[in-house]
Structures are given as C-alpha cells and as structure tokens.
C-alpha positions as CSV (number, residue, x, y, z in Angstrom):
1,M,0.4,14.6,22.1
2,I,-0.7,18.0,21.1
3,R,3.0,19.1,20.8
4,N,3.6,16.4,18.1
5,L,0.5,17.6,16.3
6,I,1.7,21.3,16.3
7,I,5.3,20.5,15.3
8,G,4.2,18.1,12.6
9,G,1.6,20.5,11.4
10,V,4.1,23.4,11.1
11,L,6.7,21.3,9.3
12,S,4.1,20.0,6.9
13,A,2.6,23.4,6.3
14,V,6.0,24.8,5.4
15,F,6.4,22.4,2.5
16,V,2.7,22.7,1.4
17,C,3.1,26.5,1.3
18,A,6.3,26.2,-0.7
19,A,4.5,23.9,-3.2
20,L,1.6,26.3,-3.5
21,I,3.8,29.4,-3.8
22,S,5.8,27.6,-6.6
23,F,2.7,27.8,-8.8
24,V,3.0,31.6,-9.0
25,W,6.5,32.4,-8.0
26,T,10.0,30.9,-7.6
27,P,13.3,32.8,-7.1
28,Y,14.4,31.6,-10.6
29,D,13.1,29.5,-13.4
30,H,13.7,26.0,-12.0
31,A,14.7,24.7,-15.5
32,A,16.9,27.7,-16.5
33,L,20.6,26.6,-17.0
34,D,23.4,28.9,-15.9
35,I,26.6,27.0,-16.5
36,A,28.7,30.0,-15.4
37,N,27.3,29.7,-11.9
38,K,27.2,25.9,-11.5
39,L,27.9,24.2,-8.2
40,K,27.7,27.4,-6.2
41,T,27.4,27.1,-2.5
42,P,24.5,28.9,-0.7
43,N,24.9,32.6,-1.1
44,A,22.9,35.9,-1.2
45,L,21.8,35.3,-4.8
46,H,21.1,31.5,-4.5
47,L,20.0,30.9,-0.9
48,L,20.5,27.1,-1.2
49,G,23.1,27.1,-3.9
50,T,23.1,25.8,-7.5
51,D,23.5,22.4,-9.1
52,H,25.8,21.1,-11.7
53,F,23.8,22.8,-14.4
54,G,23.6,26.1,-12.6
55,R,19.9,25.7,-11.7
56,D,18.7,27.3,-8.5
57,I,18.2,24.6,-5.9
58,L,15.7,26.5,-3.9
59,S,13.5,26.9,-6.9
60,M,13.9,23.2,-7.7
61,I,13.0,22.3,-4.1
62,M,9.8,24.3,-4.2
63,V,8.7,22.8,-7.5
64,G,9.8,19.4,-6.3
65,A,7.6,19.7,-3.3
66,R,4.7,20.2,-5.6
67,T,5.6,17.1,-7.5
68,S,6.1,14.9,-4.3
69,I,2.9,16.2,-2.7
70,A,0.8,15.7,-5.8
71,V,2.0,12.2,-6.4
72,A,1.6,11.1,-2.8
73,L,-1.8,12.8,-2.4
74,V,-3.3,11.2,-5.5
75,A,-1.8,7.8,-4.7
76,V,-3.3,8.0,-1.2
77,G,-6.6,9.0,-2.7
78,I,-6.6,6.0,-5.0
79,G,-5.7,3.7,-2.1
80,M,-8.4,5.1,0.2
81,G,-11.0,5.4,-2.5
82,L,-10.7,1.7,-3.4
83,G,-9.4,0.1,-0.2
84,V,-12.0,1.5,2.2
85,P,-15.0,0.2,0.2
86,L,-13.3,-3.2,-0.2
87,G,-12.6,-3.3,3.6
88,L,-16.2,-2.4,4.4
89,W,-17.5,-5.0,2.0
90,A,-15.2,-7.7,3.3
91,A,-16.2,-7.0,6.9
92,A,-19.9,-7.1,6.0
93,R,-19.4,-10.5,4.4
94,Q,-17.1,-11.9,7.1
95,G,-16.4,-15.6,6.8
96,T,-17.8,-15.9,3.2
97,W,-15.9,-16.6,0.0
98,L,-16.1,-12.9,-0.9
99,D,-14.3,-11.9,2.3
100,E,-11.7,-14.6,1.6
101,L,-11.3,-13.5,-2.0
102,I,-10.7,-9.8,-1.1
103,M,-8.2,-10.6,1.6
104,R,-6.2,-13.1,-0.5
105,G,-6.1,-10.4,-3.3
106,N,-4.7,-8.0,-0.7
107,D,-2.0,-10.6,0.2
108,L,-1.1,-10.9,-3.5
109,V,-0.6,-7.1,-3.9
110,F,1.4,-7.0,-0.6
111,A,3.8,-9.6,-2.1
112,F,4.9,-7.0,-4.6
113,P,6.4,-3.7,-3.2
114,S,5.6,-0.5,-4.9
115,L,9.0,-0.4,-6.6
116,V,8.4,-3.8,-8.2
117,I,4.9,-2.7,-9.3
118,A,6.4,0.5,-10.7
119,I,9.0,-1.5,-12.7
120,L,6.3,-3.7,-14.2
121,I,4.1,-0.7,-15.1
122,T,7.1,1.2,-16.5
123,A,8.1,-1.8,-18.6
124,I,4.7,-1.6,-20.2
125,F,3.9,2.1,-20.3
126,G,7.2,3.9,-19.7
127,A,8.5,6.0,-16.8
128,G,6.7,9.0,-15.5
129,A,4.8,10.6,-12.6
130,I,1.5,9.1,-13.7
131,N,2.9,5.6,-13.5
132,A,4.5,6.3,-10.2
133,I,1.1,7.4,-8.9
134,I,-0.5,4.2,-10.2
135,A,2.2,2.0,-8.6
136,I,2.0,3.7,-5.2
137,G,-1.8,3.8,-5.3
138,I,-2.1,0.1,-6.0
139,F,0.2,-0.6,-3.1
140,N,-2.0,1.6,-0.8
141,I,-5.2,-0.3,-1.6
142,P,-4.6,-3.4,0.6
143,V,-3.3,-1.1,3.4
144,F,-6.6,0.7,3.7
145,A,-8.6,-2.4,3.0
146,R,-7.0,-4.2,5.9
147,I,-7.2,-1.3,8.3
148,T,-10.9,-0.7,7.4
149,R,-11.8,-4.4,7.7
150,G,-10.1,-4.9,11.0
151,A,-11.8,-1.8,12.6
152,A,-15.2,-2.7,11.0
153,L,-15.2,-6.3,12.3
154,S,-15.1,-5.1,15.9
155,L,-18.0,-2.7,15.3
156,W,-20.2,-5.4,13.7
157,R,-20.5,-7.0,17.2
158,R,-21.6,-3.8,18.9
159,E,-25.1,-3.3,20.2
160,F,-26.0,-0.3,18.0
161,I,-25.1,-2.4,14.9
162,L,-27.3,-5.2,16.1
163,A,-30.1,-2.7,16.7
164,A,-29.7,-1.4,13.1
165,R,-29.9,-5.0,11.8
166,V,-33.0,-5.6,13.8
167,A,-34.5,-2.4,12.3
168,G,-34.1,-4.0,8.9
169,K,-31.2,-2.0,7.5
170,S,-29.1,-3.7,4.8
171,A,-25.5,-4.5,5.3
172,A,-24.5,-1.9,2.8
173,R,-26.6,0.8,4.5
174,I,-25.1,-0.1,7.9
175,S,-21.6,0.0,6.5
176,V,-22.1,3.5,5.2
177,E,-24.3,5.0,7.9
178,H,-22.8,3.4,11.0
179,I,-19.5,1.7,10.3
180,L,-17.8,4.3,8.1
181,P,-18.3,7.3,10.5
182,N,-16.8,5.3,13.3
183,V,-13.6,4.3,11.5
184,T,-13.1,7.8,9.9
185,N,-10.6,8.9,12.6
186,L,-8.5,5.8,12.1
187,L,-8.5,6.3,8.3
188,I,-7.4,9.9,8.7
189,V,-4.4,8.9,10.8
190,Q,-3.6,6.1,8.4
191,G,-3.9,8.4,5.5
192,T,-1.4,10.8,7.0
193,I,1.1,7.9,7.5
194,Q,0.6,6.6,4.0
195,F,1.0,10.2,2.7
196,S,4.5,10.3,4.2
197,L,5.3,6.9,2.9
198,G,4.0,8.0,-0.5
199,I,6.5,10.9,-0.5
200,L,9.3,8.4,0.3
201,A,8.1,6.1,-2.4
202,E,8.0,8.8,-5.0
203,A,11.5,9.9,-4.0
204,G,12.7,6.4,-4.3
205,L,11.1,5.8,-7.7
206,S,12.5,9.1,-9.0
207,Y,16.0,8.2,-7.6
208,V,16.0,5.1,-9.9
209,G,14.5,7.0,-12.8
210,L,11.0,5.7,-12.6
211,G,9.3,8.8,-11.2
212,A,8.8,12.3,-12.6
213,Q,10.9,12.9,-15.7
214,P,13.0,16.0,-16.6
215,P,12.6,18.9,-16.7
216,T,10.1,18.4,-13.8
217,P,12.1,18.6,-10.6
218,S,11.9,15.7,-8.1
219,W,13.7,15.4,-4.7
220,G,14.6,11.8,-5.5
221,R,16.2,12.7,-8.8
222,M,18.0,15.6,-7.2
223,L,19.6,13.1,-4.8
224,A,20.5,10.8,-7.8
225,D,22.2,13.8,-9.6
226,A,24.1,14.7,-6.5
227,Q,25.5,11.2,-5.6
228,T,28.7,11.6,-7.7
229,L,29.3,15.2,-6.6
230,V,29.0,14.8,-2.8
231,S,32.6,15.6,-2.2
232,I,32.5,18.7,-4.5
233,A,29.1,20.1,-3.8
234,P,27.6,18.4,-0.7
235,H,24.7,21.0,-0.6
236,M,23.3,19.3,-3.7
237,A,22.6,16.2,-1.7
238,L,22.0,17.7,1.7
239,V,19.2,20.1,0.7
240,P,16.8,17.6,-1.0
241,G,17.8,15.0,1.7
242,F,16.8,17.3,4.5
243,A,13.6,18.3,2.6
244,I,12.5,14.6,2.4
245,I,13.5,14.0,6.1
246,L,11.7,17.1,7.5
247,T,8.6,16.5,5.4
248,V,8.3,12.8,6.3
249,L,9.1,13.7,10.0
250,G,6.4,16.4,10.0
251,L,3.8,14.1,8.6
252,N,4.6,11.3,11.0
253,L,4.5,13.6,14.0
254,M,1.2,15.0,12.7
255,G,-0.1,11.5,12.4
256,D,0.9,10.6,15.9
257,G,-0.6,13.8,17.2
258,L,-3.9,13.2,15.3
259,R,-4.0,9.6,16.7
260,D,-3.6,10.9,20.3
261,Y,-6.1,13.8,19.8
262,L,-8.8,11.7,18.0
263,D,-8.6,8.7,20.3
264,P,-11.3,9.2,23.0
265,R,-9.5,6.9,25.4
266,L,-6.4,9.0,25.3
267,R,-8.5,12.2,25.5
268,V,-10.2,10.9,28.7
269,A,-6.7,10.0,30.1
270,R,-5.5,13.6,29.5
271,V,-8.5,15.0,31.3
C-alpha cells in the first residue's frame, strides 16, 4: 500500500538524514569523554542522555547511523553486484552443469550464516567494519542469485524471449537487454529487504565485538555496553534499541510499499 511506502520512506529518511548531517555536525564530539556527566538521563543539554563515559548518546546515534547504513549499503551492493549476474547466468544455462554448480555453491554459502562467516573472516583478518561488510556481502550473494534465477526462468519461456532467440541474439545479450529490465523491480524490493537485514546483521556483529571497532560508534556495541547498566541507565539500551527497530521497520514498510506499487497486477487491482 502507498501508506506503507510513505511511512517507511519517512522513517528511513529520518535516519539517512541523521547519518548525512553527522558528517558536518553533531551536538557533541561523539568520542569526547565527560566522566562528570556520565549516565545522565535525557535533559536539555543532552537530549538523549549520556552513557557510562559521559558521551552524548544523540551524537553517537547519528554517527552510528552512518556506520550501519554504510556497512549495509556496501554489503547489499556486493550481494547484488555478484548475485544478479550469477542468477542470470544460471537461468540462461538452465539444466546444465553450470546451473547446477552455481546453485549448489549458493546452498553451500547458505549453510553458513553471516555471523559464522564473520567469525571465520575475523579469525583470519581481525575484527572490523570492513570484515563485517565482507561477511554480510557474501551472505547476500546467494539471496540475489536465487531471486534473479527464479524470476528469469519464468521469463525465458515468454514469447518475446523466443522472438529474441529467433532473431539470433545470444543468451548473454538476451539476459542483459530483456531479462534484467524485467526483474529490476523485484531486485529493488529485495534490495530494500536485504538492506534492513544488513543493518540487523551489522548490529549483531558489533554486539559480539566483530563489527566496527572503537572509537567508531555502532548501535550494536551501544547495546552491548548498556546490557549491564539497564537497571541504572535504561536509556542507554532503549535509545539504540529503538533506533534499530524504527530503521528496520521503516525499510520493511518501504519494501512492502514498493512491492505493491511496482507490481502491475496490484496496480490494476487498485484501479
């Protein structure tokens, strides 16, 4: 529904704007320690309070939004950039050993969640945002490959594709010129969903210490820091928790709204 698209777009835009503004301005230096004002509840000076080191939570949320969005965006870009061509290739070679090889490779990656992949990468290269991006990106590749292959297979049986084959076009050219434009709407919706899952994955990796490292703020690590202080300073957990919830909710609503808006069958039904 359009309502979901609007609500989701507004929620997502709030956090995107916060992330962009943090490049040029935050209420305080997000890394500045002020022990004298630690664990302050929200007040006129610190709108969302301070943490156990006296850091301004609003400033950390703004910079943390930048971290989460950057990690999720690049990870989705990796997944889409590699997964879509693999899906198109597999569909064009349906039933061959190449199709089987690509899909069994996808199954192998699916067997290892992003957290397990991150642990493996961290054990080799160390913890950090770059390794979190790689881990989430690798997990996204089979998602986009499967979505693309499934949608493309149905298109390969359509009359306009048969006409293109009769005209002498190669499988690669048909995939780029005819198949890809017809699955773009589906990929946009799936990309929105994977973006929200990427933010959750980044928060989870940071929570266990495998994501962005100090002094770079991360919503997941803010939750980890707050877990032993919930009874003393509940705002330390509530603020980053609600930031994650609202951002993921906004992206999911926007994905649902885009699906309804871009689906021609639903568009006809609304008319």
